[in-house]
C-alpha positions as CSV (number, residue, x, y, z in Angstrom):
1,M,-16.7,119.6,199.2
2,L,-13.7,117.8,198.1
3,E,-13.8,114.8,200.3
4,T,-17.7,114.7,199.2
5,I,-16.6,114.8,195.4
6,Q,-13.9,112.1,195.3
7,R,-15.3,109.5,198.1
8,P,-16.4,107.0,195.7
9,I,-13.2,106.8,193.8
10,Q,-10.6,107.3,196.9
11,D,-8.9,103.8,196.0
12,D,-8.9,104.9,192.4
13,L,-7.4,108.2,193.3
14,K,-4.5,106.6,195.2
15,R,-3.8,104.3,192.0
16,Y,-3.9,107.5,189.9
17,A,-1.5,109.4,192.0
18,E,1.1,106.3,191.5
19,C,0.5,106.6,187.8
20,F,1.3,110.1,187.5
21,R,4.2,109.8,189.6
22,C,5.9,107.0,187.7
23,A,5.3,109.1,184.2
24,L,7.1,111.7,185.6
25,V,10.4,109.7,186.2
26,T,13.3,110.2,184.2
27,D,17.1,109.7,184.0
28,N,17.7,113.5,182.9
29,T,18.9,115.7,185.5
30,L,17.4,119.0,184.4
31,L,14.3,117.5,183.3
32,S,13.8,115.5,186.4
33,A,14.0,118.8,188.2
34,A,11.4,120.3,186.6
35,L,9.2,117.6,186.4
36,H,9.8,117.4,190.4
37,H,8.7,120.6,190.6
38,V,5.7,120.3,188.4
39,G,4.7,117.3,190.0
40,Q,4.4,119.2,193.5
41,R,1.4,121.2,192.1
42,Q,-0.8,118.5,191.1
43,G,-3.6,120.3,193.3
44,K,-7.2,119.2,193.8
45,M,-6.8,116.6,190.9
46,M,-10.0,118.0,189.5
47,R,-9.6,116.7,186.1
48,P,-8.5,113.4,186.9
49,T,-11.3,113.4,189.5
50,L,-14.0,114.2,186.5
51,V,-12.5,111.1,184.5
52,L,-12.9,108.6,187.4
53,L,-15.9,109.7,188.2
54,C,-17.3,108.8,184.8
55,A,-15.7,105.9,184.1
56,L,-17.1,104.8,187.5
57,E,-20.8,105.8,186.1
58,A,-20.1,103.9,182.9
59,G,-19.1,100.9,184.5
60,Q,-15.7,100.7,186.0
61,V,-12.6,102.4,186.8
62,S,-10.1,100.2,184.6
63,D,-5.9,100.5,184.3
64,A,-6.7,102.0,180.5
65,A,-9.2,104.9,182.5
66,L,-6.4,105.8,184.7
67,H,-4.0,106.1,182.5
68,A,-5.8,108.1,180.3
69,A,-6.5,110.2,183.4
70,V,-2.4,110.7,183.8
71,G,-2.4,111.6,179.9
72,L,-4.6,114.0,180.4
73,E,-3.1,116.0,182.9
74,L,0.3,116.0,181.6
75,L,-1.2,117.3,178.3
76,H,-3.2,120.0,180.6
77,T,0.1,120.5,182.5
78,A,1.8,121.1,179.2
79,S,-0.2,123.5,178.1
80,L,0.4,125.6,181.2
81,L,4.0,125.8,180.7
82,H,3.9,126.9,177.3
83,D,0.9,129.3,178.4
84,D,3.7,130.7,180.8
85,V,6.1,131.2,178.4
86,L,3.6,132.9,176.0
87,D,2.1,135.2,178.8
88,E,6.1,135.6,180.3
89,S,4.5,134.6,183.5
90,D,6.9,134.8,186.6
91,M,4.2,132.5,189.0
92,R,1.9,129.6,188.5
93,R,-0.3,128.6,191.2
94,G,1.3,130.8,194.1
95,Q,4.8,129.2,193.1
96,P,7.5,130.5,190.5
97,S,6.5,128.9,186.9
98,V,9.1,126.3,185.1
99,N,10.4,129.3,183.0
100,A,11.0,131.7,185.5
101,L,13.4,129.1,187.1
102,W,15.0,127.3,183.9
103,G,14.2,129.6,181.4
104,D,11.5,129.7,178.4
105,K,14.0,127.1,176.3
106,A,13.6,124.7,178.9
107,A,9.9,125.6,179.7
108,V,8.9,124.8,176.1
109,L,11.0,121.4,175.9
110,V,9.6,120.3,178.8
111,G,6.2,121.3,177.9
112,D,7.1,119.4,174.3
113,Y,8.2,116.3,176.6
114,L,5.1,116.2,178.9
115,T,2.8,116.4,175.7
116,S,4.7,113.4,174.5
117,K,4.6,111.2,177.2
118,A,0.5,112.5,177.9
119,L,-0.1,110.9,174.0
120,Q,1.8,107.6,175.1
121,E,-0.4,107.3,178.6
122,V,-3.3,107.8,176.5
123,T,-2.1,105.2,173.9
124,I,-2.0,102.6,176.3
125,S,-5.8,102.5,176.4
126,G,-6.0,101.0,172.9
127,N,-9.0,102.9,172.0
128,T,-8.7,104.6,168.8
129,R,-11.7,106.9,169.6
130,L,-9.7,108.5,172.9
131,M,-6.3,109.0,170.9
132,E,-8.3,110.4,168.1
133,R,-10.2,112.8,170.6
134,T,-6.6,113.7,172.2
135,G,-5.8,114.7,168.7
136,W,-8.3,116.9,168.6
137,L,-8.2,118.6,172.0
138,G,-4.6,119.5,171.5
139,Q,-5.8,121.3,168.6
140,Q,-8.6,123.0,170.5
141,L,-6.0,124.4,173.1
142,A,-3.8,125.6,170.6
143,D,-6.5,126.9,168.5
144,G,-8.3,128.8,171.7
145,E,-4.7,130.4,172.2
146,L,-4.9,131.5,168.8
147,E,-8.3,133.2,168.5
148,Q,-7.6,134.7,172.0
149,M,-4.8,136.4,170.4
150,D,-6.6,137.5,167.5
151,I,-9.2,139.0,169.2
152,T,-6.8,141.7,170.5
153,S,-7.5,143.4,166.9
154,D,-11.2,143.6,167.3
155,R,-13.0,146.8,167.7
156,D,-16.3,144.9,169.5
157,F,-16.4,142.9,172.2
158,S,-18.5,139.8,171.5
159,E,-19.9,137.3,174.0
160,A,-20.0,134.8,171.5
161,R,-16.3,135.0,170.8
162,Y,-15.7,134.8,174.4
163,Y,-17.4,131.5,174.8
164,S,-15.9,130.2,171.8
165,V,-12.3,130.9,173.3
166,I,-12.9,129.4,177.1
167,A,-14.7,126.3,175.3
168,K,-11.7,125.7,173.2
169,K,-9.0,126.5,176.1
170,T,-10.8,125.5,179.3
171,A,-14.0,123.2,178.5
172,S,-12.7,120.8,175.8
173,L,-10.3,119.6,178.3
174,F,-12.9,118.8,181.0
175,S,-15.4,117.6,178.5
176,T,-12.3,115.1,176.8
177,A,-11.8,114.0,181.0
178,A,-15.5,112.9,181.1
179,F,-15.2,111.7,177.7
180,A,-12.7,109.4,178.3
181,G,-13.9,108.1,181.8
182,A,-17.5,107.1,180.0
183,L,-15.9,105.9,177.2
184,L,-13.3,103.7,179.0
185,G,-15.7,102.8,181.7
186,G,-17.9,100.9,178.9
187,G,-20.6,103.4,178.8
188,S,-22.9,103.2,176.1
189,D,-22.9,106.2,173.7
190,K,-26.0,107.8,175.0
191,T,-23.8,108.0,178.5
192,V,-20.7,109.1,176.7
193,E,-22.6,111.6,175.4
194,A,-24.4,112.9,178.4
195,L,-21.2,112.8,180.4
196,E,-19.5,114.5,178.0
197,H,-21.9,117.6,177.9
198,V,-21.6,117.6,182.0
199,G,-17.5,118.0,181.3
200,H,-18.4,120.8,178.8
201,L,-20.6,122.8,181.7
202,I,-18.4,122.0,184.6
203,G,-15.2,123.4,181.9
204,L,-17.2,126.7,180.9
205,C,-18.0,127.4,184.9
206,F,-14.6,126.8,185.7
207,Q,-13.6,129.5,183.4
208,L,-16.4,131.6,183.9
209,R,-15.1,131.6,187.8
210,D,-11.5,131.9,187.3
211,D,-12.2,135.5,185.3
212,L,-14.7,136.3,188.1
213,L,-11.9,135.9,190.6
214,D,-9.8,138.5,188.7
215,F,-12.3,141.0,189.6
216,D,-12.2,140.5,193.4
217,S,-9.5,142.2,195.2
218,S,-10.5,140.8,198.4
219,K,-9.5,137.2,197.4
220,Q,-6.2,135.5,197.5
221,T,-5.8,133.9,194.0
222,G,-2.0,132.8,193.9
223,K,-2.0,135.4,190.7
224,P,-1.5,139.3,191.0
225,K,-4.9,141.1,190.2
226,F,-5.5,142.1,187.0
227,T,-3.8,139.6,185.5
228,D,-6.5,139.2,182.5
229,L,-6.5,142.5,181.8
230,R,-3.0,143.5,181.9
231,E,-2.4,140.2,179.5
232,G,-5.3,141.9,176.8
233,K,-7.8,139.7,178.1
234,V,-11.3,141.3,178.1
235,T,-13.4,138.7,180.2
236,L,-17.2,138.4,180.3
237,P,-18.1,140.6,183.2
238,L,-16.7,143.4,181.0
239,I,-17.8,142.0,178.0
240,Y,-21.3,142.8,179.3
241,A,-21.2,145.9,181.0
242,L,-19.7,147.4,177.6
243,N,-22.4,145.9,175.4
244,T,-24.9,147.2,178.1
245,S,-24.0,150.7,178.2
246,N,-23.0,153.3,176.3
247,D,-19.7,154.8,177.8
248,E,-17.6,155.6,174.9
249,A,-14.7,156.1,177.5
250,M,-14.9,152.7,179.1
251,Q,-15.0,151.5,175.1
252,Q,-11.7,153.1,174.5
253,L,-10.0,152.1,177.7
254,A,-10.9,148.7,177.5
255,L,-9.6,148.5,173.9
256,K,-6.5,149.9,175.3
257,A,-6.3,147.0,178.1
258,R,-6.8,144.8,175.0
259,K,-3.9,145.8,173.7
260,G,-2.1,145.3,177.0
261,E,-1.2,148.7,177.7
262,A,-3.6,149.5,180.4
263,T,-1.8,150.8,183.7
264,N,-3.0,149.1,187.1
265,D,-5.2,152.4,187.9
266,E,-7.1,152.0,184.6
267,C,-7.5,148.3,184.8
268,L,-8.6,149.1,188.4
269,S,-11.2,151.8,186.9
270,L,-12.5,148.9,184.2
271,T,-12.8,146.3,187.2
272,R,-15.1,149.0,189.4
273,F,-17.2,149.6,186.0
274,A,-17.7,146.1,185.1
275,I,-19.3,145.6,188.7
276,S,-21.0,148.6,189.1
277,R,-22.9,147.9,185.5
278,G,-23.6,144.4,186.8
279,G,-20.7,142.5,184.9
280,A,-19.8,140.5,187.8
281,D,-23.5,139.4,188.9
282,Y,-24.4,138.7,185.1
283,A,-21.6,135.7,185.1
284,E,-22.6,134.7,188.2
285,A,-26.0,134.2,186.9
286,E,-24.6,132.5,183.7
287,M,-22.7,129.8,186.0
288,Q,-26.1,129.4,187.9
289,R,-27.8,128.5,184.6
290,L,-25.0,125.8,183.3
291,R,-25.3,124.4,187.0
292,T,-29.1,124.0,186.5
293,E,-28.2,122.2,183.4
294,V,-25.8,119.8,185.1
295,F,-28.0,119.2,187.6
296,N,-30.6,118.1,185.3
297,I,-28.2,115.7,183.4
298,T,-27.0,114.0,186.6
299,Q,-30.5,113.8,188.1
300,Q,-30.9,111.0,185.2
301,L,-27.4,109.2,185.8
302,H,-27.9,105.0,187.2
303,N,-25.4,106.0,190.0
304,T,-26.7,108.4,192.6
305,D,-23.9,108.5,194.3
306,I,-21.8,109.7,190.9
307,A,-24.7,112.1,190.5
308,N,-24.3,113.5,194.1
309,S,-20.2,113.7,193.6
310,L,-21.0,115.6,190.0
311,Q,-23.6,118.1,191.2
312,T,-21.2,118.6,194.7
313,Y,-18.3,119.1,191.7
314,I,-20.3,121.9,190.0
315,D,-21.2,123.9,193.2
316,Y,-17.3,123.5,194.4
317,V,-16.5,125.3,190.6
318,I,-18.8,127.9,191.1
319,K,-17.8,128.7,195.0
320,R,-14.2,128.2,194.6
321,D,-11.9,131.4,195.6
322,K,-8.5,130.3,194.1
């Protein structure tokens, strides 16, 4: 599926990869080692792909769009480094995290370096709207983390607040990627708005699938099972189950999990409860609802190849198993 998604921008992705590699070059020995480690985890280049696809739909993949794609990916990477420190995570995408290898102080400083480098890359575009949007994005990422921390003191399980958090922590990055590509590709305000919304919907689905993976013990996702519950994160499948039942025992157990105090057996009980009460099915249905909205928008695009790529993109996000 990735080959199908990226087919219209194959050559542009090669140019992007070279720009990304150059952005990680430094003379500092420790920083160089950490950046090399980070650079090996580029993965499937989902966000840069979105930037370039939207740029091509809008008109062209310019050098400015390539640098914007690099900048946004660097900012995303910086946020992951900081997240790993906050969550005391030893693994990231199946590999040791930067904080596990070099310590929390180094991980925070590497994250700070990448944030500054990201802003430098975005500035190359010379586009004030994108610079402002990137500043907004950084605020959204931090706001989402803080709101997620604040939720741990809630006594209820709000679906609206769950969506607020994932909109800030995840969807904001995807929507900004689409916004950047469409803007720098020369798209009209209508095109920019439409593609930005596609990015937002894709980002919501991305997080919904990520949360669902924590409920499936048959999948090898690169992170330990029940990670979310052990970190105090009560996600949509369990939220739905709790709000559609009168199980006081599970309510109390979920509150315990939200404080990060649940044992593995208790996390397993909550997971089984969420599945048996239709929580996983509900989250799957939510992704299908968002998918339909993406298809409705992309069917109006001018470039049928890009429309097909974006439709395959959302399907890939929904079906991924890691």
